[in-house]
N, C-alpha and C positions, 0 to 999 in steps of 0.2 A: 447571263443575267438579264431579265426583262427590263424594259425601259422604266416601267412603273417602280420597280425595286431600285433601279439605278439613280433615278432623279434626285432623291434626297442626298445621295452621296455627291452627285455632280454639283448641285447648287451650294454645297458646303465648300467647294473649291478643290475637291479630290476626284481622282479617277477611279471608277470601279475596278477592284482587283489590285489597287496600289498597296504598298507595304511589303510586297514579296521581294525576296532577295534576287529573284530572276525576273527577266522581262515578262510582264503580264499585260495582256491585251484584252480589253472588254469587247465581247461580241454579243450581239442580240440573239435571242432564240431564232431559229430558222424562219419561223412564220413572219416575225417582224423584219428580219433581214430581207426576206423575199418581198415584203411590202415596199420597203425602201428601194430595192432594185427596180421594181416595176414603176414606181413613181419617177425614178431617175430616167428610165426608158421613155416615159410619157412626157416629162416636162423639162429634162435637163440635157439628155444625151445629144440632142440636136445642136446645142451650142458649141460643143467640141466633139465631133463625130469620130472619136479615136477608139471607141470600144465596139466590138462586135457583140451585140446583145445576146444572141443565142450562146456564144462562147462564155459570156459572163455568167449566164444562168447555169451552165455546166460547171463553171468554177465554183459557184456558190454551192451547188449540190455536192460536188466532190469534197469541198472543204468541210462541210458539216458532216458528211459521211465519215471522213477521216477522224474528225473530232469524236464522233459517237463511238468509234472503234478504239479510241485512245491512241491513235497514230499521229505522227507529226504532219503538219500541213506546210505547203510551200509558202515561205514568207512573202514572196512577191504576189501570190494569189490573195493572201489576206490583206496585204497593203492595197491592192486594187479594190477589193470589196470595201475596205474602210474609207478609201478616197471617194468611192461612189456614195457611201452613206453620208460622208461629210458634205459633199457637194449637194446632195439632196436636202439635207437638213438646212443648209444655208440658203438655198435658192427657192425652196418651196414657198408658194404664196401663202399668206396667213391662214386662210380658211382650211386648206388642205393640211398644212403643217400642224395646226392646232388640234385637228382630229387625232393626231398621233402623239405630238410632243406636248400637248395641252396649251402651250403658249410659245411666242417667238423667242423669249429668253431661254427656255429649255432647248429649243431647236438650235440656237446659236451656241449654247453651252456644249451640246453634243457634237456639233460641227467642229468646235475647237478641240475637244478631246480626241475625236477620231482623226483629225488632221495631225495632231502631235503623234498619236500612236502610229499612223501610217508612215510618217517621216522616220520615226524610230525603227520601224520594221524595214524600211528601205535601206537605212544605214546598216542594219544587221544583215540584210541580203547582200549588200555591197561587199561586206567583209567576208561572207561565208559562202557565197554562190558566184557563179559566172554571169549572173544577170539574166534577165528574160524580158520578153515583150511586155509582160504584165508590169514589170518594174517601170518601164518607160511610160506605159499608159497611166499608171498610178501617179507618177511624178508630174506628168502633164496636167492631170486633173487637180492635183494638189497645188500646182502653180496657178491654176485658174482660181481656186479658192483663195489663195493668199493674195493674189492680185486684187480681187474684189474686196477683201478685208483690209488690205494695207496699202494698195496702190503699187506704184513702181518702186517698191522697197528693196533693200539689199537682200532680204529673204526671198522675195519673188525672183530677183535676178539670179540668185544662187540656185534656186530650185529649177528654173528654166534651163540654166547652164548644165545642171546635173542631168536633166532629161536628154539634152543634146549629147553629152558625153556617153551616157548609157546607150543611146541609139547608135553612136559611132562604134562603140565597143562591140555591138552586135552586127556591124556592117550594114546598117539600114541605109547608109548614104550611097551604097553601090549595089542594091539588091537586083537591079536590072543589068548589071555589068556582065554577068556570065550566068544566064538562066539555067544552063545545063548542069551547073553545080548546086543549084538550089534544091532543097529537099522539102520546102514548105508546100502546102496545098495551095490551089488557086485562091481560096478564101484567105488564107494566112498572108499570101503575097499581097493581095489587095489591101488588107488591113494595115500591113506595114507601110505601104505607099501612102495611105491616108495619114498614118502617124507621122511619117517623115515630112510630108508636105504641110501638115498642120504646123509643125515646128518651123519650117521654112517660111511660111506665110506670116506667122507671128513675128519672126525675126525681121523680115523685110518691112512689115508695117510699122514696127517699133522704130525703125531707122528714120522715119519721118514723123514720129509722134512726140518729139521732144524728150527730155530726160537726159540722164548721163550718157546714154548710148546714142544720142542724136547724131545722125550723119554716118553711122557705122552699122555694120551687120556682121554676123558670125559665120554665115553659111554662104559660100561663093558658088554660083551656079555651075562653074567649071569644075568644082571639086565634088561633084555628086553625079550619080547615074541612076536616076529614079524616074520612071515614067509617071506622067500625071495620073491621078486617080481617075477611074472611069465614072461616067455619069450613069450609074445604075443603082437600083435598090439592092438591098442585101439579098433578097430572094433570087437575084440574077447573078450573084457572085460566082456560081458554079456553071455558068453558061458554057456550052461546048466550045464556043469561040472565045479564046482568052482575051481577044481584043475588043469584044463586044462592048459598045458604049453608045448611048443615045445622044442625039444633038442636044445642046443646052436649051433649045426651044421646047423640049419635052421635060417636064418636071420629074425629078426623082429626089430621094433623100440626100443626094450628093450635090445637087445643082448649086446650092449656096456655097459649099466649100470650094468648088471650082471657081466660082465668081470671086471668092475671097482671095484665091491664089492669083487671079488676074489683076485684082486691085493691088495686091502686094508686089507684083512685078512692076507696076507703074511706080510704086513707091521706091523700089530698088533702083529703077532707072533714074529717078530724080536724085536720089542719094549719090549715084555714080556720076551724075552730070554736074551738079552744083558744088560750090565750095563747102568745106566742112561746117563753117559757121554761117548761119542764116544772115547775120549782119553783113556778110561779104557778098551775098547774092546780088545786090544791086550793082556790083562791079561786073557782073556777067551781062552779055548782050541781052537786052530785054526780049528780043525775038526768040531767044532760046527758052526763056521762061514761058512765053506764050505758046511756044511749040509743045512744051511739056504739059501745059495746062490743057491743050487740046486733046491730050490723051484721055483726060477725064471725060471730055465730051464724047469721044469715041466709045469709052466704056459705057456711058449712059445710053448711047444710041444702040449698042449691041446687047443691052440687058434684055432678057426674056420679059415679055409683058407682065408675067406674074411676079417679077421682082422690081418693076417700076413703081415709083412711089406716088405718082399723080393719081388723082381721084378716079379718072376715067379708067386707067389701067387696073386699079384695085377693084373697081366694080366688075370689070371683065374677067377678073381672076377668082371670082367667088367659088367656082367649081374646083379649081386647084387648091384653094384654101381649105375646102372641105376634105379633099383627099389627103392633103399634106398640111395639117393645122399649124405645124411649126413654121411654114412659109411666112405666115403673117408676122411673126416675131423676127424671123431672119431678114425679112424685107427692111425692117427698121435698122437692124444691125448693119446691113450693107449700106443703106443710105447714110447712117451716122458715120460710118468709116469713110465713105466717099467724101462727105462734106468736110470731115476733119482733115483728111489728106489734102484736099484741094485748098482749103483755107490755109493750111500750113505752107503750101507752096507760095501762095500770094501774100501771106502775112507780112513779110519784110517790106512790102511796097505800100501797105496800108497807110503808113505815117509819112509817105513821101510824095503825095499827090501834088504838093506845092512845088516840088523840085522838077518834076517831069510830068506833063499833062497825060502822057501815055499810061502812067501808073494808075489813072482813074479806073482803068479796066480791072486791075487787081483789087482796088478798093471795092468796086461793085461786086466782084466775085466773092470777096470775103464777107460782105454784107449779105449777099444772097445765101451763102452757105450758113452763116450764123442764123439768119431768120428761118431758114429751112429746118435747122436743128431744133430751134425753139418751138416752131410750129408743130414739129413731130410730136413733141411732148403732149400737145393738146389732143392729138388723135390716137396716140398709142394706148391710152387708157380705155378707149372705146373699142379698138380693133383687136387687142390681144387677149381678151377674155380672162382666163385664170392667171395669165402672166402679166396682167396690166399693172400690178403693183411691184413686180420683180425688178423692173428696169432701174429703179432708184438704188438697187443694191449691186448693179453691174457697174464696175469702175469705168468701163468704156463709155457708157451713156453719161455718167456723172461728169467725167473729165471733159468729154466733148461738149456737153451743155455749158460747163464753166468757161471753156475757151470761146464758145459762141457768144456768151454774155460779155466776156472780156473784149471781144472784137467790137461789140456794140458800144461798150463803155468808152473804149479808146477813141473810136470814131466820133462819139458825141463830144469828147473833150478836145479833140484836135481839129476835126473838120466841121466847121459851122456852116449851116445853111438856113433856109427859111423855115424848115420844118423841125426846128429844135425841140419844140414841145411834143410833137408826135414821136420823135426819136427818144426823148426822155421817158415818155410813157411806155414804149416798148422795152426799154431797159428796166423800168420799174416792174413790169409784168414778169420779165425774166428773173429778176431778183426775188419776186414773189414765189416763183417755182423753187428756187434754192431755199427760201425761207420754209416752204412746206417740207422739202426734203430734209431740212435740218432736224426734223422730228425723229427720223430713223437713221440719219447719217451725219454725225458731228462734223465730218470734213466739209460737208455742204455749208455748214455754219461758218467755218473758217473761210471758205471761198466767198461767202456772202459778205463777211466782215471786210475783207480786202476790197471788194467792189464798192461797198458803201463808203469806205474811207476815202477812196479817190474821188467819188462823186461829191463828197463834202469838201474836199480840197479845191475842187473846181466850182464850188458854190452852186451845185446843182441840187435842187430841192428833192428830198427823199421822203417818201411816205412813211410814217411811223410803223405802218403795218408790215414793212419789209425789213425793218431794222433787226439785225440778229440779236439773239440773247446775249447779255453781257458775259464775258469770259474773265475769270479772276486772273490777275497778273501772274505771269510765269506758268500758266496752266496749259501750255501747248502739248496736250497729251495726244498720243496717237489714236485714231478712230478704231480702237480695238473693240472686240465683242463686249468687253466689260463696260466700255463707255457708251456703247450703243444700247446695251440692255443691262441695267444695274445688277441683275441677278446672275449674269454670265460671268464666270470666273476669269480673272486676269492671270491667275496662276493655277497650275496643275500640280498637285502634290508639292507645293512650296516653290515651284520653279516658274519664272515668268514665261508666259506663252507668247506675248506680243510685245513689240518695242514700246518704250515709254516716251520717245521723242518723235515729233513730227518734223522730219528733216526739211530744212529750207523755209519753214513758215516764218520764223522771225526775220530772216533776210527778205522774204517777200513783203512783209508788212513794212519793213524799213524802206524797201524800194518804192512802195506806194507813196510813203511820206516824202521821199526825196523829190517828188515832182512839184512841191509847193512853190519853189522859187526858181523853176527852170527858166533860163533865158532862151530866146528863139533859136540861137545857134546850137543849143544843146538838145533841143527837143528830140530830133530823130535818133541821136545816139542813145539817149536815156530811155526812149521807148523800146529800142532794141534790147537794152539791158533788162528792162522789165520783162519782155517776152522771154529772155534767157532765164530770168529768175523764176518765172512761171514754169518753164520747161524743166528746171532743175528740181522742182518739187517731187515728192514721192508719189503723187497722184495727179 
């Protein structure tokens, strides 16, 4: 069914093809499906490089050929295509999306329907097949969509865990243990390495990102035997030398992913070294903390010039940006992840500068990271072209920006100095960005409300221009597609698609309010509790 025919059904809260007694999946005509796949290749694939695009094109061709002949199609193949369609619909910038979906509400509605259909197909595949690489790829892409729609929600954690289980069932964790027994082609082997290391890097980065899994990870480096992905473009995957790989100083489509792995390894080292609870980190010798922090300095020093974020390096990298346009956006992702990880390491010491003068180093690092994240928002709109409006829908950017703003707010409330007015102004500017993001992301409004509340508690003047819109009592709804876009369905065929509660939000608001009457002896402990409350949120 074409999109034009399907839209009236979608906006009424139903899925095209619903009402059948058997599983029914809505697929677009081949021409429209091909358009979405090509937009995915152009604008989305580089965010999670787990799909070999030529193979995906063959899967699409084969699926539609089988359907035209009235034959069954492989459920994992269709799930992969649907996950690609959903990711594209959700992530496309408005101008490109509107040319196909007519408006953003329709795009989000389609993303919602395709996500649910892909999840249903993967469940069917789990029960009726032995699993496939396409099942893993589809699950990874779906976890990406769910993370950006819901944050670090139970659904995201379950989907990510499912991808890992599927991968282990296929022995992806030991693909280089005995190469003589492997039957895959060199291209297939390299794609499986990319898939595995994508999951590994995500797992290790999340161990330092807060949330319920903070301080833990699921994949132990000694429980896997998988070579690093090679720094090569897809056209070189069949190079005669199976070990052929370019140095990181030479850009390829894989350079970003290898750098992401290196940053994830630093995160894992920190997780292994420090106590489980960040509030216990100050009990560790501070020299150990500073030694861990220097790993980030080493990471920055070793970055290829085309992934450095300073103005001079960006100017020198214009040729690389033209050859690999995705590098511009990836540069911001790497920088955002770096600042977030580094701030997380030093965060427990931000509120303790009065206890030990050495902790001023951590305070300075936190402030530098926070200001860098906030300043990135100013340049990303100019640098990333068609993707300039997409970053506000990426949970990674939104969460990192909120944490950066929180660092500035806490420092303003705790550490007073001669430039309080200047610091107040930078907090107001950051809140202004969240206010703007509130238009397309309700969760940004929740973040903003929490920040404004604590500024009021400390009698810090707030500009009316950044005050969040009033929220009716008891209306802590999840930032679902339905709340972001009024015409996007919250149910599909009568079944709820997205959670109705925003986990931890009421606790977070209560935590802010609890600081009204803090005594000096309780300040440090309670700020630790606040950071824990922030981390426990779903986004």
